[in-house]
N, C-alpha and C positions, 0 to 999 in steps of 0.2 A: 783554710776554708776553700773548697773547690770553686774555681772561677766561674763555672757554669750555673751555680746556684743563684737564685734571685735573692735580693736583700731581705725580702719577707721570709723566705725559707731559712736564711741565716739567723734572723731574729726570733723565729718560732720557739726555740728552746728557752728563750728568755722572757718573751712578753705574750706568748699565746696563753689564753686563760685556761685551756684544757691540757695542752702538751708541755707546758713549762714545769720545771721542778718546783715543788711547793715552797721550799725555802727561798728560792730565787723569786718566785711569784710574790711572796710576802714583801720582799725588799723593793720590788719594782712594780708594786700595785698601781701607782699613778700612771705608769706606762701601759699596763694591762687594761685599765679602765678607759684609756684614751687612745686605743690603737689607731683609730683613724686620724687622730690629731698628732701623730708622731711624725717628726721630720728627720731625715737622715742627711747629715752634712759632712763635708770633707774640706779641710783647709786648703786654700789655693796657695801653692808654693811660689816663691820668687816674686812676691808682691813687694812694694816699697816698704821700708822698715816700719813705718807707723801705720800702715794699712793692713788690716786682717780681714780677709774675705773668705767666703765658703762657697763651694759648689753644693747645690741641692741634688741629691741622688734620687733616682726613681726606684721605689721599692719593688716595682713589678718587673724591672729589668735585671739581668744577671750582673754579677759583680764585674765581670769582664766588660760588658757593655757600658756600665756606669763609669769605669775607669779609663775607657778609650779617650785618647787625645788630652789626657791630663798628666801633669808632671807629678811624679810620686817619688819621694825620697824615702829609702829603705822600705818600710811597710806603711800602707795607708792606714790612717787613723780615722775612724768614722765616729761622728758625734750623733748620738740618738737623743733628740730633745723634743719636748712638747712644744707645739707651735706657739702657744702663748708665752712660753719662757724663752723663745729664741729671738726676741725683738732686738737685743743688743748684738746679735750675730748677723752681720751683713752678708746676704747671699749675693753672689756675683750678678745674676740677672736682675735682681732688685736694684742694685746700685746703678746698672746701666739704664734701667727705666727711670730712676730718680734723676740721673744726669740729663736724660732726654727731656723730661718734664721741666727741669730747671732751665734748660736752654730755650725751650719753647716759651716759657713765661717771661723771659727777659726781652723778647722781641716785641 
């Protein structure tokens, strides 16, 4: 995938209702019907063993911009999930916000 393409452009052949392949469209119809509810995540590397966290990537930015300042081992694996089904996947900024809330409520 060219690094200057946006994530939306990269996903277009898979989840665009008009431009995707009909066979793929049938398999991924939940994603096609919920395009605005799609979240693109990438696992944060070098976290503690029992912690799994994800970066949320901006679909309007290029792949290069999304990967800047992130540790990548071999090839980046992007997880495309529906927002409602990603509750068990902790996004890094959400974890920071939860920690801050918890600290504030203890005082």
